C-alpha positions in Angstrom: -59.0 -181.2 86.1 -62.8 -181.6 85.7 -63.1 -177.9 85.1 -60.4 -178.1 82.4 -62.2 -181.0 80.7 -65.5 -179.1 80.8 -64.0 -176.0 79.2 -62.2 -177.9 76.5 -64.7 -180.6 75.7 -64.9 -179.8 72.0 -61.2 -180.3 71.2 -61.2 -183.4 73.5 -64.2 -184.8 71.6 -62.4 -184.1 68.3 -59.2 -185.9 69.3 -61.2 -188.8 70.8 -62.9 -189.5 67.4 -59.4 -189.8 65.9 -58.5 -192.4 68.5 -61.8 -194.3 67.7 -60.9 -194.4 64.0 -57.2 -195.3 64.7 -58.4 -198.3 66.7 -60.1 -199.6 63.7 -63.8 -199.1 64.5 -66.1 -198.6 61.5 -66.6 -195.0 60.5 -70.3 -194.9 61.1 -70.2 -196.5 64.5 -67.2 -194.4 65.5 -69.1 -191.2 64.8 -72.2 -192.3 66.5 -70.5 -193.8 69.6 -68.3 -190.8 70.0 -71.3 -188.5 69.8 -73.3 -190.4 72.3 -70.4 -190.9 74.7 -69.6 -187.2 74.8 -73.3 -186.3 75.0 -73.5 -188.1 78.4 -70.2 -186.5 79.5 -71.4 -183.1 78.4 -74.7 -183.4 80.2 -72.9 -184.3 83.5 -70.3 -181.5 83.0 -72.8 -178.8 81.9 -73.1 -177.2 85.3 -69.3 -176.6 85.3 -69.1 -174.7 82.0 -71.1 -172.1 80.2 -69.8 -173.5 76.9 -71.8 -176.7 77.2 -75.4 -176.5 76.0 -76.4 -180.1 76.4 -79.3 -181.6 78.3 -81.3 -184.8 78.2 -84.3 -183.2 76.4 -82.0 -182.4 73.5 -82.0 -186.0 72.5 -85.6 -185.5 71.5 -84.2 -183.7 68.5 -82.3 -186.8 67.3 -85.3 -188.5 65.6 -85.9 -185.3 63.6 -82.3 -185.1 62.6 -82.3 -188.8 61.5 -85.6 -188.3 59.7 -84.0 -185.4 57.9 -81.4 -187.8 56.6 -84.0 -190.4 55.6 -86.3 -187.9 53.9 -83.6 -186.0 52.0 -84.5 -186.3 48.3 -80.9 -185.6 47.4 -79.7 -188.9 49.0 -82.0 -190.8 46.6 -79.3 -190.1 43.9 -77.0 -192.6 45.7 -79.2 -195.8 45.2 -80.3 -194.6 41.7 -76.8 -194.1 40.4 -75.4 -197.1 42.3 -78.1 -199.3 40.7 -77.2 -197.8 37.3 -73.6 -198.7 37.7 -74.3 -202.2 39.1 -76.7 -203.0 36.2 -74.1 -202.0 33.7 -71.5 -204.1 35.5 -73.7 -207.1 36.1 -74.9 -207.1 32.4 -71.3 -206.8 31.2 -72.0 -203.5 29.3 -69.7 -201.3 31.5 -67.0 -203.9 31.3 -67.4 -203.8 27.5 -67.1 -200.1 27.6 -63.9 -200.0 29.6 -62.5 -203.0 27.7 -63.1 -201.4 24.3 -61.5 -198.1 25.4 -58.6 -200.1 26.8 -58.2 -201.8 23.5 -58.3 -198.4 21.7 -55.3 -197.5 23.8 -54.1 -201.1 23.9 -50.5 -200.5 22.5 -50.0 -197.7 25.0 -48.8 -198.4 28.6 -51.4 -197.3 31.1 -54.2 -197.4 28.5 -56.7 -198.9 31.0 -55.8 -196.2 33.6 -56.5 -193.5 31.0 -59.8 -195.2 30.3 -60.7 -195.4 34.0 -60.0 -191.6 34.4 -62.0 -190.8 31.3 -64.9 -192.9 32.3 -64.6 -191.7 35.9 -64.9 -188.1 34.8 -68.0 -189.0 32.8 -69.6 -190.8 35.7 -68.8 -187.8 37.9 -70.7 -185.7 35.4 -73.7 -187.9 35.8 -73.7 -188.9 39.5 -72.6 -185.9 41.4 -72.2 -188.2 44.4 -68.7 -189.4 45.5 -70.1 -192.6 47.1 -72.1 -193.6 44.0 -69.2 -192.7 41.6 -66.5 -194.6 43.6 -68.7 -197.6 44.2 -69.7 -197.8 40.5 -66.1 -197.4 39.3 -64.9 -200.0 41.8 -67.5 -202.5 40.7 -66.9 -201.9 37.0 -63.2 -201.3 36.4 -61.2 -202.9 39.3 -61.6 -206.5 38.1 -60.6 -205.5 34.6 -57.5 -203.7 35.7 -56.5 -206.7 37.9 -57.2 -209.1 35.1 -54.6 -207.4 32.8 -51.8 -207.2 35.5 -52.1 -203.7 36.9 -50.4 -203.0 40.2 -53.1 -203.1 42.9 -52.0 -199.8 44.4 -52.1 -198.0 41.1 -55.4 -199.5 40.2 -57.0 -198.6 43.6 -55.6 -195.1 43.6 -56.8 -194.4 40.0 -60.3 -195.6 40.8 -60.7 -193.8 44.1 -59.3 -190.5 42.6 -61.4 -190.8 39.5 -64.5 -191.4 41.7 -63.9 -188.3 43.8 -64.1 -186.1 40.6 -67.8 -186.1 41.4 -66.9 -183.5 44.1 -65.9 -180.9 41.6 -67.1 -181.7 38.0 -70.5 -180.2 37.3 -73.3 -181.1 37.9 -72.2 -181.9 41.4 -74.4 -182.1 44.5 -71.5 -180.6 46.4 -71.5 -177.5 44.3 -75.3 -177.2 44.6 -75.2 -177.2 48.4 -72.2 -174.9 48.6 -73.9 -172.4 46.3 -76.9 -172.5 48.5 -75.0 -172.0 51.7 -72.8 -169.2 50.2 -75.8 -167.4 48.8 -74.6 -167.6 45.2 -75.9 -168.8 41.9 -75.6 -172.6 41.1 -74.9 -171.7 37.5 -72.0 -169.4 38.5 -70.7 -172.2 40.7 -70.9 -174.7 37.9 -69.1 -172.3 35.5 -66.4 -171.6 38.0 -65.7 -175.2 38.8 -65.6 -176.5 35.2 -62.0 -175.5 34.4 -60.5 -176.7 37.7 -62.3 -180.0 37.3 -60.8 -180.5 33.8 -57.4 -179.4 35.0 -57.5 -181.9 37.8 -58.5 -184.6 35.3 -55.5 -183.7 33.2 -53.2 -183.8 36.2 -54.4 -187.4 36.9 -53.6 -188.4 33.3 -50.2 -186.6 33.5 -49.3 -188.7 36.6 -50.2 -191.9 34.8 -48.0 -190.8 31.9 -45.1 -190.2 34.3 -45.6 -193.5 36.0 -45.4 -195.4 32.7 -41.8 -194.2 32.4 -40.9 -194.5 36.1 -42.5 -197.9 36.8 -43.0 -199.5 33.5 -44.3 -202.8 34.9 -47.0 -201.2 37.1 -49.3 -200.4 34.1 -48.5 -202.8 31.2 -50.0 -202.4 27.8 -52.6 -204.9 26.8 -51.1 -208.2 25.6 -51.5 -209.1 21.9 -54.0 -211.9 22.7 -56.2 -209.3 24.5 -56.3 -207.0 21.5 -59.0 -209.0 19.8 -60.2 -206.0 17.8 -56.8 -205.5 16.1 -56.0 -202.0 14.7 -58.1 -199.5 12.9 -57.7 -196.1 14.4 -57.6 -194.5 11.0 -61.0 -196.0 10.1 -62.4 -194.7 13.4 -61.0 -191.2 12.7 -62.6 -191.2 9.3 -66.0 -192.3 10.7 -65.9 -189.5 13.3 -65.0 -187.0 10.6 -68.0 -188.1 8.5 -70.3 -187.9 11.6 -69.0 -184.4 12.4 -69.7 -183.3 8.8 -73.2 -184.6 8.9 -73.8 -183.0 12.2 -72.6 -179.6 10.9 -74.8 -180.0 7.8 -77.8 -180.8 10.0 -77.0 -177.8 12.2 -77.0 -175.5 9.2 -80.2 -176.9 7.8 -82.1 -176.8 11.2 -80.8 -173.3 12.3 -83.6 -171.3 10.6 -86.3 -173.3 12.3 -84.9 -174.4 15.6 -82.5 -171.6 16.6 -80.2 -172.3 19.5 -81.3 -175.9 19.7 -80.0 -176.6 16.2 -76.5 -177.5 17.4 -77.8 -180.2 19.8 -80.2 -181.6 17.2 -77.4 -181.5 14.6 -75.1 -183.4 16.9 -77.8 -185.9 17.6 -78.4 -186.5 13.9 -74.6 -187.1 13.3 -74.3 -189.5 16.2 -77.4 -191.5 15.2 -76.2 -191.7 11.6 -72.8 -193.1 12.5 -74.3 -195.5 15.0 -76.7 -196.9 12.5 -74.0 -197.2 9.8 -71.8 -199.1 12.3 -74.6 -201.5 13.2 -75.5 -202.1 9.6 -71.8 -202.6 8.7 -71.3 -205.1 11.4 -74.6 -207.0 11.0 -74.3 -207.3 7.2 -70.5 -208.0 7.2 -69.9 -205.1 4.8 -66.6 -204.4 6.6 -66.6 -200.8 5.5 -65.1 -200.0 8.9 -62.5 -201.8 10.9 -63.6 -204.0 13.7 -62.1 -201.6 16.2 -64.1 -198.7 14.8 -67.3 -200.7 14.8 -66.8 -201.9 18.4 -65.9 -198.4 19.7 -68.9 -196.8 18.1 -71.4 -199.5 19.0 -70.2 -199.9 22.6 -69.3 -196.3 23.4 -72.3 -194.4 22.0 -75.1 -195.9 24.0 -73.5 -195.3 27.4 -72.4 -191.9 26.3 -75.9 -191.2 25.1 -77.2 -192.3 28.5 -74.8 -190.0 30.2 -75.6 -187.1 27.8 -79.3 -187.7 28.5 -78.9 -187.5 32.3 -76.4 -184.6 32.2 -78.3 -182.7 29.6 -81.6 -182.8 31.5 -79.9 -181.6 34.6 -78.1 -178.7 32.8 -81.3 -177.7 31.1 -83.2 -177.7 34.4 -85.6 -180.3 33.2 -84.6 -182.8 36.0 -83.0 -182.6 39.4 -79.9 -184.8 40.1 -82.2 -187.3 41.8 -84.6 -187.4 38.8 -81.6 -187.7 36.5 -80.4 -190.7 38.5 -83.8 -192.3 38.1 -83.6 -191.8 34.4 -80.1 -193.2 34.3 -81.2 -196.3 36.2 -84.1 -196.9 33.8 -81.8 -196.2 30.8 -79.4 -198.8 32.1 -82.2 -201.4 32.3 -83.3 -200.5 28.7 -79.7 -200.8 27.4 -79.2 -204.1 29.1 -82.5 -205.4 27.7 -81.5 -204.2 24.2 -78.3 -206.3 24.5 -80.3 -209.3 25.7 -78.4 -209.3 29.0 -81.2 -208.3 31.4 -82.3 -211.3 33.4 -83.9 -211.7 36.8 -80.6 -212.7 38.3 -79.1 -209.5 37.1 -81.9 -207.4 38.6 -81.9 -209.4 41.8 -78.2 -209.1 42.3 -78.3 -205.4 41.4 -81.1 -204.7 43.9 -79.3 -206.6 46.6 -76.0 -204.9 46.1 -77.6 -201.5 45.9 -79.5 -202.0 49.1 -76.4 -203.1 50.9 -74.2 -200.3 49.6 -76.8 -197.6 50.1 -77.2 -198.8 53.7 -73.5 -198.5 54.2 -73.5 -194.9 53.0 -76.6 -194.1 55.0 -75.1 -195.4 58.3 -72.2 -193.1 57.8 -74.5 -190.1 57.4 -76.5 -191.1 60.4 -73.4 -191.4 62.5 -72.3 -188.0 61.3 -75.7 -186.6 62.5 -75.2 -188.0 66.0 -71.7 -186.7 66.2 -72.6 -183.2 65.0 -75.5 -182.9 67.5 -73.1 -183.3 70.4 -70.3 -181.3 68.7 -72.6 -178.4 68.2 -73.9 -178.7 71.8 -70.4 -178.3 73.3 -69.8 -175.2 71.1 -67.5 -177.0 68.7 -68.5 -174.5 66.0 -67.4 -171.6 68.3 -64.1 -173.4 68.9 -63.6 -173.5 65.1 -64.5 -169.9 64.8 -62.0 -168.8 67.5 -59.3 -170.8 65.7 -59.9 -168.8 62.6 -60.1 -165.4 64.2 -56.8 -166.0 66.0 -54.9 -166.8 62.7 -52.6 -164.0 61.6 -51.8 -163.2 57.9 -55.0 -161.6 56.7 -56.5 -163.1 53.6 -53.6 -165.5 53.0 -53.5 -166.7 56.6 -57.3 -167.1 56.5 -57.2 -169.3 53.3 -54.3 -171.4 54.7 -56.1 -171.9 58.0 -59.4 -172.7 56.4 -58.0 -175.2 54.0 -56.1 -177.0 56.7 -59.2 -176.9 59.0 -61.6 -178.2 56.3 -59.0 -180.8 55.2 -59.0 -182.4 58.7 -62.6 -181.9 59.5 -63.6 -183.7 56.3 -61.9 -186.8 57.7 -64.7 -187.1 60.3 -67.6 -185.0 59.2 -69.8 -185.8 56.3 -70.0 -183.2 53.5 -73.5 -182.1 54.5 -72.4 -181.5 58.1 -69.5 -179.4 56.8 -71.8 -177.5 54.4 -74.5 -176.8 57.0 -72.3 -176.2 60.1 -68.8 -175.1 59.1 -69.3 -173.3 55.8 -71.8 -170.8 57.2 -69.2 -169.9 59.8 -66.5 -169.4 57.1 -68.6 -167.5 54.5 -69.0 -164.2 56.5 -65.3 -164.0 57.3 -64.4 -164.7 53.7 -66.8 -162.1 52.4 -65.5 -159.5 54.9 -62.0 -160.1 53.7 -63.1 -159.4 50.1 -62.8 -163.0 48.9 -65.1 -164.0 46.0 -67.5 -166.6 47.4 -67.7 -168.5 44.1 -63.9 -168.9 44.1 -64.1 -169.8 47.8 -66.8 -172.4 47.3 -64.8 -174.1 44.4 -61.7 -174.1 46.6 -63.7 -175.7 49.4 -65.0 -178.3 47.0 -61.5 -179.3 45.8 -60.3 -179.4 49.4 -63.1 -181.7 50.5 -62.3 -183.9 47.6 -58.8 -184.1 48.8 -60.0 -185.2 52.3 -62.1 -187.9 50.8 -58.9 -189.5 49.5 -56.6 -189.1 52.5 -55.8 -192.4 54.3 -56.8 -193.8 56.7 -60.0 -191.7 57.1 -61.0 -190.8 53.5 -64.6 -191.8 52.8 -63.8 -192.7 49.2 -61.3 -195.3 50.5 -64.0 -196.9 52.7 -66.4 -196.9 49.7 -63.8 -198.7 47.6 -62.9 -201.1 50.4 -66.6 -202.1 50.5 -66.6 -203.3 46.9 -63.0 -204.5 46.4 -62.4 -208.3 46.7 -61.4 -209.3 50.2 -60.8 -213.0 49.5 -59.3 -214.8 46.5 -61.6 -215.2 43.6 -61.8 -216.7 40.1 -61.8 -214.2 37.2 -64.9 -214.9 35.1 -63.1 -214.2 31.8 -59.7 -215.8 32.2 -60.6 -218.4 34.9 -57.5 -217.5 36.8 -57.4 -217.3 40.6 -57.0 -213.6 41.6 -55.6 -212.4 44.9 -57.6 -210.0 46.9 -56.9 -206.2 47.3 -55.7 -205.4 50.8 -56.6 -202.2 52.7 -52.9 -201.2 52.8 -52.7 -201.4 49.0 -55.8 -199.1 48.8 -54.2 -196.6 51.2 -50.8 -196.5 49.5 -52.4 -196.2 46.1 -54.3 -193.1 47.2 -51.2 -191.2 48.5 -49.9 -189.9 45.2 -53.3 -188.7 44.2 -53.7 -186.9 47.5 -50.5 -185.0 46.6 -51.9 -184.2 43.1 -55.1 -182.8 44.7 -53.1 -180.7 47.2 -51.2 -179.3 44.2 -54.6 -178.5 42.6 -55.7 -176.6 45.7 -52.4 -174.6 45.5 -53.0 -173.9 41.8 -56.5 -172.7 42.5 -55.2 -170.2 45.1 -52.3 -169.1 42.9 -54.4 -168.7 39.7 -57.9 -167.6 40.8 -58.7 -166.8 37.2 -59.4 -170.5 36.6 -62.5 -169.9 38.6 -63.1 -166.2 38.2 -63.7 -166.5 34.5 -67.3 -167.1 35.3 -67.8 -163.4 35.6 -67.0 -162.9 31.9 -65.3 -159.8 30.4 -67.6 -157.4 32.3 -68.4 -153.9 31.4 -65.1 -152.4 32.4 -66.8 -150.1 34.9 -65.3 -149.8 38.4 -68.1 -150.2 40.9 -66.2 -147.9 43.2 -66.6 -145.0 40.8 -70.4 -145.3 40.5 -72.2 -142.5 42.3 -75.9 -142.5 42.8 -77.7 -139.3 43.7 -81.4 -139.1 44.6 -82.9 -135.7 43.7 -85.0 -133.9 46.3 -88.8 -133.5 46.0 -89.5 -129.8 45.9 -88.5 -127.3 48.5 -87.9 -127.6 52.1 -90.7 -127.5 54.6 -91.2 -128.5 58.2 -87.4 -128.6 58.8 -87.0 -131.4 56.3 -85.4 -130.0 53.1 -86.5 -131.4 49.9 -89.1 -133.8 51.4 -92.1 -132.4 49.4 -94.0 -133.3 46.3 -95.3 -130.8 43.8 -98.6 -129.2 44.9 -100.8 -129.3 41.8 -103.8 -127.9 43.6 -106.4 -130.1 45.1 -103.9 -132.2 46.9 -104.3 -134.1 50.1 -102.9 -131.2 52.0 -100.6 -133.3 54.2 -98.6 -131.4 56.8 -95.1 -130.4 56.0 -95.8 -130.0 52.3 -95.8 -133.7 51.6 -98.7 -133.7 49.1 -99.9 -135.9 46.4 -101.2 -134.8 43.0 -104.9 -133.8 43.1 -107.7 -135.2 41.1 -109.0 -138.7 40.6 -106.5 -140.8 38.6 -109.4 -142.6 37.0 -110.9 -139.3 35.6 -109.6 -136.6 33.4 -107.5 -133.9 34.9 -104.7 -131.5 34.2 -101.0 -132.4 33.8 -98.2 -130.0 34.2 -96.4 -129.1 31.0 -92.8 -127.9 30.8 -92.4 -124.1 30.6 -92.7 -122.7 27.1 -90.2 -120.3 25.4 -91.8 -117.3 27.3 -91.4 -119.1 30.6 -95.1 -119.7 31.0 -96.1 -122.9 32.7 -98.6 -124.7 30.4 -101.2 -127.3 31.1 -102.8 -130.0 29.0 -106.2 -131.6 29.4 -105.6 -135.2 30.4 -108.0 -137.8 28.9 -110.2 -139.8 31.1 -108.7 -143.0 32.5 -109.5 -146.4 30.9 -111.3 -148.5 33.5 -110.6 -151.7 31.5 -107.0 -151.7 32.8 -105.3 -150.9 36.1 -104.5 -147.1 36.5 -101.0 -145.8 36.0 -99.5 -143.5 38.6 -96.4 -142.7 36.5 
């Protein structure tokens, strides 16, 4: 029995972690406790099995692993973007943003859900971190949706699903790390993931549209008393058309002098123009625009400009995601100050919440480090590899097995653990089977996103649980007593979106061109038909045919005919000329070399 346990410690450890989580222990402590417990068991059973590579000195590596978590610059994006979202929420600006978009879709059932998905996709495009995106969306949008009578399961599911879009929508930290581990270009990974990310966002909105017909009361339209801005969509459309015309005119005017940057500059001119017009119209009570158009432009443009600033600097390579997060945090402070809502209480509460939520995320990562140290020491990675090798079905069987495996492993292992331990094991097998690694990486990203949503182990659900109300509270706008959001409601709300994400995984496998478009049209040349021939150097000599260079006289006289041209390359010499019409080999006096530049040996 002891020998059996020693030989199968990896799967036993894996199943034990599931038991820990089912018993209700926190994720971070379950990972760490499971890793330490099986480390002790592994050290004691090491003499009984060659598959256990654990010893007490191995614990000396733990401080270095934990320091690697603490010193990882990428993780700085979590507090930066969390602080950005909390400042926007505490100052009321993010609430104004969602409230305004909700009023824009006010007469439509599910309008707030559409707004959450839209804003969630924009946050995903700025954060690139699931934890920061889910936490920010939970802080900003959940109270608003509950205020207007949304079903708690629907609201929780929409927020968690929208937050996990940070896994797949560029610029994503997930895609950056996957590209690095797969040995592929980050730009290609971004290009390949763009269409699947947009398609998934569209599927979310399609589900909301379906639910408005199936369960009409779960996502009500805004009541008339909440539509304080009235109507005015036509006025907004005209304002946007005018802004587009000015942007195009600016683009044409700036093209001769600014080249490719003219389109960005033109769009900037158009946005600034319409924003200034809306401000003047509202301040001076000109009423050239409707109140709805004024509010949408004034409230929507500054956050979108902040998002564009962060996203644009990352895309242009000016800033890393961490630096982009820092700019976003500073931009949120500037915008709150411009609105007159930046107070010491706002800053203090934002810093406190950011510290608490960042520590929550960090403890999960530390627990994953402890778990992976032991899991690797009991050859858990080899156990995973053997599972893959034994799967029948070739490429299809491999893809099914890998997706199922990653789906379950992502319940317990942090993304970085998967990227640095599991993905390197999968990439060589995928490459050998002829699978495009960009497509494979995007598929893994969508799959990991699915696992972040799966109850009861999905990390995104734990992030949302940490910010959702646990006790009754008074709504600060209506003054009504609001009931808390239960864990069961969060779990059940996530189930439909897990199904949507599984469908997205299947669609990516069935229609790989959604990702493969990153290659472009190509040259139309089949690489298999390319034949490269290397010409020989002169005649044969010394039993090595063709391994000689022309002997121009005065060469180095190396054995076997391997000679270099004679003469000093820095001085004048003779150069062989092609044979003339009479077949005579000609020569030409070569001018002396120029000592002011390096010599050429061509």
